[in-house]
PDB file as gemmi writes it, atoms N, CA and C in Angstrom:
CRYST1    1.000    1.000    1.000  90.00  90.00  90.00 P 1                      
ATOM      1  N   MET A   1    -249.253-294.348  13.496  1.00  0.00           N  
ATOM      2  CA  MET A   1    -247.979-295.039  13.350  1.00  0.00           C  
ATOM      3  C   MET A   1    -247.630-295.219  11.873  1.00  0.00           C  
ATOM      4  N   GLU A   2    -248.659-295.432  11.043  1.00  0.00           N  
ATOM      5  CA  GLU A   2    -248.418-295.638   9.626  1.00  0.00           C  
ATOM      6  C   GLU A   2    -247.857-294.374   8.976  1.00  0.00           C  
ATOM      7  N   GLY A   3    -248.306-293.205   9.386  1.00  0.00           N  
ATOM      8  CA  GLY A   3    -247.816-291.939   8.860  1.00  0.00           C  
ATOM      9  C   GLY A   3    -246.355-291.715   9.212  1.00  0.00           C  
ATOM     10  N   PHE A   4    -245.959-292.093  10.434  1.00  0.00           N  
ATOM     11  CA  PHE A   4    -244.567-291.934  10.867  1.00  0.00           C  
ATOM     12  C   PHE A   4    -243.648-292.843  10.070  1.00  0.00           C  
ATOM     13  N   ILE A   5    -244.067-294.081   9.821  1.00  0.00           N  
ATOM     14  CA  ILE A   5    -243.253-295.016   9.049  1.00  0.00           C  
ATOM     15  C   ILE A   5    -243.135-294.537   7.607  1.00  0.00           C  
ATOM     16  N   SER A   6    -244.223-294.030   7.044  1.00  0.00           N  
ATOM     17  CA  SER A   6    -244.182-293.489   5.676  1.00  0.00           C  
ATOM     18  C   SER A   6    -243.227-292.292   5.608  1.00  0.00           C  
ATOM     19  N   PHE A   7    -243.316-291.398   6.589  1.00  0.00           N  
ATOM     20  CA  PHE A   7    -242.426-290.231   6.652  1.00  0.00           C  
ATOM     21  C   PHE A   7    -240.975-290.678   6.754  1.00  0.00           C  
ATOM     22  N   LEU A   8    -240.701-291.640   7.614  1.00  0.00           N  
ATOM     23  CA  LEU A   8    -239.345-292.141   7.797  1.00  0.00           C  
ATOM     24  C   LEU A   8    -238.838-292.799   6.511  1.00  0.00           C  
ATOM     25  N   PHE A   9    -239.667-293.593   5.860  1.00  0.00           N  
ATOM     26  CA  PHE A   9    -239.286-294.265   4.617  1.00  0.00           C  
ATOM     27  C   PHE A   9    -238.991-293.244   3.512  1.00  0.00           C  
ATOM     28  N   ILE A  10    -239.834-292.258   3.347  1.00  0.00           N  
ATOM     29  CA  ILE A  10    -239.641-291.229   2.317  1.00  0.00           C  
ATOM     30  C   ILE A  10    -238.377-290.414   2.616  1.00  0.00           C  
ATOM     31  N   THR A  11    -238.150-290.101   3.872  1.00  0.00           N  
ATOM     32  CA  THR A  11    -236.956-289.348   4.257  1.00  0.00           C  
ATOM     33  C   THR A  11    -235.693-290.135   3.932  1.00  0.00           C  
ATOM     34  N   VAL A  12    -235.687-291.423   4.244  1.00  0.00           N  
ATOM     35  CA  VAL A  12    -234.532-292.271   3.947  1.00  0.00           C  
ATOM     36  C   VAL A  12    -234.310-292.349   2.438  1.00  0.00           C  
ATOM     37  N   ILE A  13    -235.358-292.507   1.656  1.00  0.00           N  
ATOM     38  CA  ILE A  13    -235.240-292.566   0.194  1.00  0.00           C  
ATOM     39  C   ILE A  13    -234.688-291.248  -0.358  1.00  0.00           C  
ATOM     40  N   ILE A  14    -235.154-290.114   0.151  1.00  0.00           N  
ATOM     41  CA  ILE A  14    -234.673-288.806  -0.317  1.00  0.00           C  
ATOM     42  C   ILE A  14    -233.185-288.643  -0.027  1.00  0.00           C  
ATOM     43  N   PHE A  15    -232.769-288.992   1.189  1.00  0.00           N  
ATOM     44  CA  PHE A  15    -231.344-288.878   1.532  1.00  0.00           C  
ATOM     45  C   PHE A  15    -230.497-289.838   0.700  1.00  0.00           C  
ATOM     46  N   TRP A  16    -231.015-291.036   0.436  1.00  0.00           N  
ATOM     47  CA  TRP A  16    -230.283-291.995  -0.389  1.00  0.00           C  
ATOM     48  C   TRP A  16    -230.110-291.462  -1.810  1.00  0.00           C  
ATOM     49  N   LEU A  17    -231.171-290.873  -2.375  1.00  0.00           N  
ATOM     50  CA  LEU A  17    -231.095-290.298  -3.722  1.00  0.00           C  
ATOM     51  C   LEU A  17    -230.120-289.111  -3.761  1.00  0.00           C  
ATOM     52  N   ILE A  18    -230.165-288.272  -2.745  1.00  0.00           N  
ATOM     53  CA  ILE A  18    -229.233-287.140  -2.681  1.00  0.00           C  
ATOM     54  C   ILE A  18    -227.798-287.651  -2.609  1.00  0.00           C  
ATOM     55  N   GLY A  19    -227.565-288.708  -1.848  1.00  0.00           N  
ATOM     56  CA  GLY A  19    -226.230-289.292  -1.752  1.00  0.00           C  
ATOM     57  C   GLY A  19    -225.740-289.869  -3.069  1.00  0.00           C  
ATOM     58  N   ARG A  20    -226.654-290.365  -3.891  1.00  0.00           N  
ATOM     59  CA  ARG A  20    -226.285-290.917  -5.194  1.00  0.00           C  
ATOM     60  C   ARG A  20    -226.085-289.836  -6.249  1.00  0.00           C  
ATOM     61  N   ILE A  21    -226.873-288.781  -6.200  1.00  0.00           N  
ATOM     62  CA  ILE A  21    -226.834-287.732  -7.222  1.00  0.00           C  
ATOM     63  C   ILE A  21    -225.805-286.643  -6.897  1.00  0.00           C  
ATOM     64  N   ALA A  22    -225.576-286.357  -5.625  1.00  0.00           N  
ATOM     65  CA  ALA A  22    -224.691-285.255  -5.218  1.00  0.00           C  
ATOM     66  C   ALA A  22    -223.275-285.365  -5.780  1.00  0.00           C  
ATOM     67  N   PRO A  23    -222.629-286.547  -5.811  1.00  0.00           N  
ATOM     68  CA  PRO A  23    -221.276-286.589  -6.383  1.00  0.00           C  
ATOM     69  C   PRO A  23    -221.220-286.163  -7.847  1.00  0.00           C  
ATOM     70  N   PHE A  24    -222.235-286.532  -8.621  1.00  0.00           N  
ATOM     71  CA  PHE A  24    -222.259-286.118 -10.028  1.00  0.00           C  
ATOM     72  C   PHE A  24    -222.451-284.609 -10.157  1.00  0.00           C  
ATOM     73  N   LEU A  25    -223.340-284.067  -9.348  1.00  0.00           N  
ATOM     74  CA  LEU A  25    -223.564-282.622  -9.381  1.00  0.00           C  
ATOM     75  C   LEU A  25    -222.321-281.859  -8.916  1.00  0.00           C  
ATOM     76  N   LEU A  26    -221.669-282.370  -7.892  1.00  0.00           N  
ATOM     77  CA  LEU A  26    -220.458-281.723  -7.384  1.00  0.00           C  
ATOM     78  C   LEU A  26    -219.342-281.776  -8.425  1.00  0.00           C  
ATOM     79  N   ARG A  27    -219.182-282.907  -9.078  1.00  0.00           N  
ATOM     80  CA  ARG A  27    -218.169-283.049 -10.114  1.00  0.00           C  
ATOM     81  C   ARG A  27    -218.444-282.087 -11.274  1.00  0.00           C  
ATOM     82  N   TRP A  28    -219.708-281.974 -11.685  1.00  0.00           N  
ATOM     83  CA  TRP A  28    -220.092-281.055 -12.761  1.00  0.00           C  
ATOM     84  C   TRP A  28    -219.823-279.612 -12.362  1.00  0.00           C  
ATOM     85  N   TRP A  29    -220.169-279.247 -11.127  1.00  0.00           N  
ATOM     86  CA  TRP A  29    -219.982-277.877 -10.648  1.00  0.00           C  
ATOM     87  C   TRP A  29    -218.499-277.516 -10.576  1.00  0.00           C  
ATOM     88  N   ILE A  30    -217.645-278.443 -10.113  1.00  0.00           N  
ATOM     89  CA  ILE A  30    -216.206-278.184 -10.013  1.00  0.00           C  
ATOM     90  C   ILE A  30    -215.605-278.029 -11.402  1.00  0.00           C  
ATOM     91  N   LYS A  31    -215.993-278.884 -12.348  1.00  0.00           N  
ATOM     92  CA  LYS A  31    -215.486-278.752 -13.717  1.00  0.00           C  
ATOM     93  C   LYS A  31    -215.899-277.426 -14.321  1.00  0.00           C  
ATOM     94  N   LYS A  32    -217.112-276.999 -14.047  1.00  0.00           N  
ATOM     95  CA  LYS A  32    -217.601-275.728 -14.564  1.00  0.00           C  
ATOM     96  C   LYS A  32    -216.779-274.571 -13.992  1.00  0.00           C  
ATOM     97  N   LYS A  33    -216.519-274.592 -12.694  1.00  0.00           N  
ATOM     98  CA  LYS A  33    -215.752-273.516 -12.062  1.00  0.00           C  
ATOM     99  C   LYS A  33    -214.301-273.533 -12.530  1.00  0.00           C  
ATOM    100  N   LEU A  34    -213.681-274.693 -12.634  1.00  0.00           N  
ATOM    101  CA  LEU A  34    -212.300-274.766 -13.103  1.00  0.00           C  
ATOM    102  C   LEU A  34    -212.200-274.358 -14.561  1.00  0.00           C  
ATOM    103  N   GLY A  35    -213.206-274.648 -15.351  1.00  0.00           N  
ATOM    104  CA  GLY A  35    -213.224-274.218 -16.740  1.00  0.00           C  
ATOM    105  C   GLY A  35    -213.273-272.709 -16.864  1.00  0.00           C  
ATOM    106  N   ASN A  36    -213.978-272.058 -15.950  1.00  0.00           N  
ATOM    107  CA  ASN A  36    -214.040-270.600 -15.965  1.00  0.00           C  
ATOM    108  C   ASN A  36    -212.693-269.990 -15.621  1.00  0.00           C  
ATOM    109  N   PHE A  37    -211.911-270.659 -14.774  1.00  0.00           N  
ATOM    110  CA  PHE A  37    -210.597-270.141 -14.427  1.00  0.00           C  
ATOM    111  C   PHE A  37    -209.605-270.367 -15.562  1.00  0.00           C  
ATOM    112  N   ALA A  38    -209.710-271.465 -16.252  1.00  0.00           N  
ATOM    113  CA  ALA A  38    -208.744-271.796 -17.299  1.00  0.00           C  
ATOM    114  C   ALA A  38    -208.977-270.991 -18.574  1.00  0.00           C  
ATOM    115  N   ASP A  39    -210.202-270.737 -18.936  1.00  0.00           N  
ATOM    116  CA  ASP A  39    -210.505-270.065 -20.197  1.00  0.00           C  
ATOM    117  C   ASP A  39    -209.960-268.643 -20.290  1.00  0.00           C  
ATOM    118  N   PRO A  40    -210.107-267.792 -19.275  1.00  0.00           N  
ATOM    119  CA  PRO A  40    -209.576-266.436 -19.433  1.00  0.00           C  
ATOM    120  C   PRO A  40    -208.068-266.407 -19.653  1.00  0.00           C  
ATOM    121  N   GLY A  41    -207.336-267.281 -18.998  1.00  0.00           N  
ATOM    122  CA  GLY A  41    -205.886-267.324 -19.197  1.00  0.00           C  
ATOM    123  C   GLY A  41    -205.525-267.772 -20.592  1.00  0.00           C  
ATOM    124  N   ALA A  42    -206.215-268.777 -21.102  1.00  0.00           N  
ATOM    125  CA  ALA A  42    -205.948-269.257 -22.454  1.00  0.00           C  
ATOM    126  C   ALA A  42    -206.346-268.195 -23.469  1.00  0.00           C  
ATOM    127  N   HIS A  43    -207.425-267.522 -23.201  1.00  0.00           N  
ATOM    128  CA  HIS A  43    -207.877-266.468 -24.104  1.00  0.00           C  
ATOM    129  C   HIS A  43    -206.890-265.305 -24.101  1.00  0.00           C  
ATOM    130  N   ARG A  44    -206.377-264.965 -22.925  1.00  0.00           N  
ATOM    131  CA  ARG A  44    -205.417-263.866 -22.817  1.00  0.00           C  
ATOM    132  C   ARG A  44    -204.104-264.233 -23.506  1.00  0.00           C  
ATOM    133  N   ALA A  45    -203.662-265.487 -23.381  1.00  0.00           N  
ATOM    134  CA  ALA A  45    -202.428-265.913 -24.041  1.00  0.00           C  
ATOM    135  C   ALA A  45    -202.588-265.869 -25.549  1.00  0.00           C  
ATOM    136  N   ALA A  46    -203.751-266.210 -26.037  1.00  0.00           N  
ATOM    137  CA  ALA A  46    -203.997-266.147 -27.480  1.00  0.00           C  
ATOM    138  C   ALA A  46    -203.999-264.700 -27.962  1.00  0.00           C  
ATOM    139  N   GLN A  47    -204.478-263.795 -27.141  1.00  0.00           N  
ATOM    140  CA  GLN A  47    -204.491-262.391 -27.517  1.00  0.00           C  
ATOM    141  C   GLN A  47    -203.082-261.812 -27.536  1.00  0.00           C  
ATOM    142  N   ASP A  48    -202.211-262.250 -26.638  1.00  0.00           N  
ATOM    143  CA  ASP A  48    -200.853-261.721 -26.569  1.00  0.00           C  
ATOM    144  C   ASP A  48    -200.040-262.074 -27.805  1.00  0.00           C  
ATOM    145  N   ASN A  49    -200.317-263.215 -28.404  1.00  0.00           N  
ATOM    146  CA  ASN A  49    -199.536-263.670 -29.548  1.00  0.00           C  
ATOM    147  C   ASN A  49    -200.197-263.346 -30.887  1.00  0.00           C  
ATOM    148  N   ARG A  50    -201.168-262.478 -30.875  1.00  0.00           N  
ATOM    149  CA  ARG A  50    -201.876-262.185 -32.119  1.00  0.00           C  
ATOM    150  C   ARG A  50    -201.032-261.306 -33.042  1.00  0.00           C  
ATOM    151  N   VAL A  51    -201.301-261.417 -34.292  1.00  0.00           N  
ATOM    152  CA  VAL A  51    -200.606-260.646 -35.320  1.00  0.00           C  
ATOM    153  C   VAL A  51    -201.671-259.943 -36.142  1.00  0.00           C  
ATOM    154  N   LYS A  52    -201.491-258.644 -36.356  1.00  0.00           N  
ATOM    155  CA  LYS A  52    -202.453-257.868 -37.127  1.00  0.00           C  
ATOM    156  C   LYS A  52    -201.851-257.525 -38.486  1.00  0.00           C  
ATOM    157  N   GLU A  53    -202.697-257.504 -39.477  1.00  0.00           N  
ATOM    158  CA  GLU A  53    -202.282-257.036 -40.792  1.00  0.00           C  
ATOM    159  C   GLU A  53    -203.040-255.754 -41.078  1.00  0.00           C  
ATOM    160  N   GLU A  54    -202.302-254.687 -41.271  1.00  0.00           N  
ATOM    161  CA  GLU A  54    -202.923-253.400 -41.553  1.00  0.00           C  
ATOM    162  C   GLU A  54    -202.241-252.795 -42.770  1.00  0.00           C  
ATOM    163  N   ASP A  55    -203.007-252.552 -43.805  1.00  0.00           N  
ATOM    164  CA  ASP A  55    -202.516-251.889 -45.020  1.00  0.00           C  
ATOM    165  C   ASP A  55    -201.284-252.567 -45.612  1.00  0.00           C  
ATOM    166  N   GLY A  56    -201.251-253.882 -45.609  1.00  0.00           N  
ATOM    167  CA  GLY A  56    -200.145-254.605 -46.215  1.00  0.00           C  
ATOM    168  C   GLY A  56    -198.947-254.778 -45.310  1.00  0.00           C  
ATOM    169  N   THR A  57    -198.950-254.202 -44.104  1.00  0.00           N  
ATOM    170  CA  THR A  57    -197.845-254.387 -43.165  1.00  0.00           C  
ATOM    171  C   THR A  57    -198.321-255.278 -42.035  1.00  0.00           C  
ATOM    172  N   ILE A  58    -197.425-256.030 -41.453  1.00  0.00           N  
ATOM    173  CA  ILE A  58    -197.755-256.930 -40.361  1.00  0.00           C  
ATOM    174  C   ILE A  58    -197.276-256.291 -39.058  1.00  0.00           C  
ATOM    175  N   VAL A  59    -198.191-256.186 -38.107  1.00  0.00           N  
ATOM    176  CA  VAL A  59    -197.882-255.591 -36.807  1.00  0.00           C  
ATOM    177  C   VAL A  59    -198.126-256.655 -35.751  1.00  0.00           C  
ATOM    178  N   SER A  60    -197.122-256.981 -34.985  1.00  0.00           N  
ATOM    179  CA  SER A  60    -197.246-257.971 -33.923  1.00  0.00           C  
ATOM    180  C   SER A  60    -197.252-257.255 -32.586  1.00  0.00           C  
ATOM    181  N   ASP A  61    -198.138-257.700 -31.685  1.00  0.00           N  
ATOM    182  CA  ASP A  61    -198.242-257.050 -30.382  1.00  0.00           C  
ATOM    183  C   ASP A  61    -197.186-257.515 -29.392  1.00  0.00           C  
ATOM    184  N   ASN A  62    -196.519-258.628 -29.658  1.00  0.00           N  
ATOM    185  CA  ASN A  62    -195.569-259.136 -28.675  1.00  0.00           C  
ATOM    186  C   ASN A  62    -194.131-258.730 -28.981  1.00  0.00           C  
ATOM    187  N   VAL A  63    -193.936-257.698 -29.765  1.00  0.00           N  
ATOM    188  CA  VAL A  63    -192.600-257.199 -30.073  1.00  0.00           C  
ATOM    189  C   VAL A  63    -192.191-256.239 -28.972  1.00  0.00           C  
ATOM    190  N   LYS A  64    -191.005-256.449 -28.428  1.00  0.00           N  
ATOM    191  CA  LYS A  64    -190.523-255.544 -27.390  1.00  0.00           C  
ATOM    192  C   LYS A  64    -190.047-254.258 -28.043  1.00  0.00           C  
ATOM    193  N   ARG A  65    -190.506-253.172 -27.513  1.00  0.00           N  
ATOM    194  CA  ARG A  65    -190.158-251.870 -28.056  1.00  0.00           C  
ATOM    195  C   ARG A  65    -189.260-251.142 -27.061  1.00  0.00           C  
ATOM    196  N   ASP A  66    -188.365-250.328 -27.593  1.00  0.00           N  
ATOM    197  CA  ASP A  66    -187.490-249.542 -26.725  1.00  0.00           C  
ATOM    198  C   ASP A  66    -188.297-248.449 -26.047  1.00  0.00           C  
ATOM    199  N   LYS A  67    -187.952-248.194 -24.799  1.00  0.00           N  
ATOM    200  CA  LYS A  67    -188.612-247.137 -24.070  1.00  0.00           C  
ATOM    201  C   LYS A  67    -187.997-245.805 -24.489  1.00  0.00           C  
ATOM    202  N   ILE A  68    -188.826-244.902 -24.892  1.00  0.00           N  
ATOM    203  CA  ILE A  68    -188.354-243.598 -25.334  1.00  0.00           C  
ATOM    204  C   ILE A  68    -188.507-242.621 -24.175  1.00  0.00           C  
ATOM    205  N   VAL A  69    -187.387-242.057 -23.759  1.00  0.00           N  
ATOM    206  CA  VAL A  69    -187.380-241.088 -22.669  1.00  0.00           C  
ATOM    207  C   VAL A  69    -186.840-239.785 -23.223  1.00  0.00           C  
ATOM    208  N   ASP A  70    -187.640-238.745 -23.118  1.00  0.00           N  
ATOM    209  CA  ASP A  70    -187.162-237.451 -23.582  1.00  0.00           C  
ATOM    210  C   ASP A  70    -186.954-236.522 -22.382  1.00  0.00           C  
ATOM    211  N   ASP A  71    -186.628-235.283 -22.646  1.00  0.00           N  
ATOM    212  CA  ASP A  71    -186.298-234.343 -21.573  1.00  0.00           C  
ATOM    213  C   ASP A  71    -187.494-234.000 -20.692  1.00  0.00           C  
ATOM    214  N   SER A  72    -188.690-234.151 -21.181  1.00  0.00           N  
ATOM    215  CA  SER A  72    -189.859-233.778 -20.386  1.00  0.00           C  
ATOM    216  C   SER A  72    -190.228-234.839 -19.347  1.00  0.00           C  
ATOM    217  N   VAL A  73    -189.661-236.044 -19.449  1.00  0.00           N  
ATOM    218  CA  VAL A  73    -190.021-237.125 -18.534  1.00  0.00           C  
ATOM    219  C   VAL A  73    -189.322-236.968 -17.198  1.00  0.00           C  
ATOM    220  N   GLY A  74    -188.078-236.653 -17.194  1.00  0.00           N  
ATOM    221  CA  GLY A  74    -187.348-236.520 -15.954  1.00  0.00           C  
ATOM    222  C   GLY A  74    -185.993-237.167 -16.074  1.00  0.00           C  
ATOM    223  N   GLU A  75    -185.334-237.304 -14.942  1.00  0.00           N  
ATOM    224  CA  GLU A  75    -183.976-237.816 -14.929  1.00  0.00           C  
ATOM    225  C   GLU A  75    -183.982-239.279 -14.500  1.00  0.00           C  
ATOM    226  N   TYR A  76    -183.213-240.089 -15.191  1.00  0.00           N  
ATOM    227  CA  TYR A  76    -183.090-241.499 -14.849  1.00  0.00           C  
ATOM    228  C   TYR A  76    -181.964-241.654 -13.838  1.00  0.00           C  
ATOM    229  N   VAL A  77    -182.250-242.298 -12.724  1.00  0.00           N  
ATOM    230  CA  VAL A  77    -181.254-242.481 -11.672  1.00  0.00           C  
ATOM    231  C   VAL A  77    -181.034-243.974 -11.488  1.00  0.00           C  
ATOM    232  N   ASP A  78    -179.794-244.413 -11.675  1.00  0.00           N  
ATOM    233  CA  ASP A  78    -179.432-245.800 -11.443  1.00  0.00           C  
ATOM    234  C   ASP A  78    -178.810-245.870 -10.056  1.00  0.00           C  
ATOM    235  N   TYR A  79    -179.316-246.719  -9.209  1.00  0.00           N  
ATOM    236  CA  TYR A  79    -178.812-246.779  -7.839  1.00  0.00           C  
ATOM    237  C   TYR A  79    -178.569-248.218  -7.446  1.00  0.00           C  
ATOM    238  N   GLU A  80    -177.740-248.387  -6.416  1.00  0.00           N  
ATOM    239  CA  GLU A  80    -177.477-249.695  -5.846  1.00  0.00           C  
ATOM    240  C   GLU A  80    -177.793-249.623  -4.361  1.00  0.00           C  
ATOM    241  N   GLU A  81    -178.385-250.692  -3.863  1.00  0.00           N  
ATOM    242  CA  GLU A  81    -178.692-250.732  -2.450  1.00  0.00           C  
ATOM    243  C   GLU A  81    -177.454-251.196  -1.692  1.00  0.00           C  
ATOM    244  N   SER A  82    -177.198-250.554  -0.581  1.00  0.00           N  
ATOM    245  CA  SER A  82    -176.065-250.951   0.248  1.00  0.00           C  
ATOM    246  C   SER A  82    -176.574-251.513   1.547  1.00  0.00           C  
ATOM    247  N   LYS A  83    -175.835-252.454   2.084  1.00  0.00           N  
ATOM    248  CA  LYS A  83    -176.236-253.093   3.360  1.00  0.00           C  
ATOM    249  C   LYS A  83    -175.419-252.497   4.482  1.00  0.00           C  
ATOM    250  N   GLU A  84    -175.814-251.347   4.952  1.00  0.00           N  
ATOM    251  CA  GLU A  84    -175.144-250.703   6.068  1.00  0.00           C  
ATOM    252  C   GLU A  84    -175.989-250.858   7.305  1.00  0.00           C  
ATOM    253  N   LYS A  85    -175.297-251.044   8.417  1.00  0.00           N  
ATOM    254  CA  LYS A  85    -176.021-251.216   9.673  1.00  0.00           C  
ATOM    255  C   LYS A  85    -176.101-249.939  10.446  1.00  0.00           C  
TER     256      LYS A  85                                                      
END                                                                             
């Protein structure tokens, strides 16, 4: 009987400790996972706005450039969708 009571007491203590520690571990794990999601986006945004200096000229990556279409690319077709039944 003494072994059963000791087993029951130890089991209750273990579950009580897990109940006290688990919220902290869960909070830490969620912050870690959310931090992994936030960092790549912030890093990518910083890369998009970067400015390079090469040979005394400044080159920015976020400058919109005109699309150059020559004769080898093909024909540009502008169309409108019609709602016919």
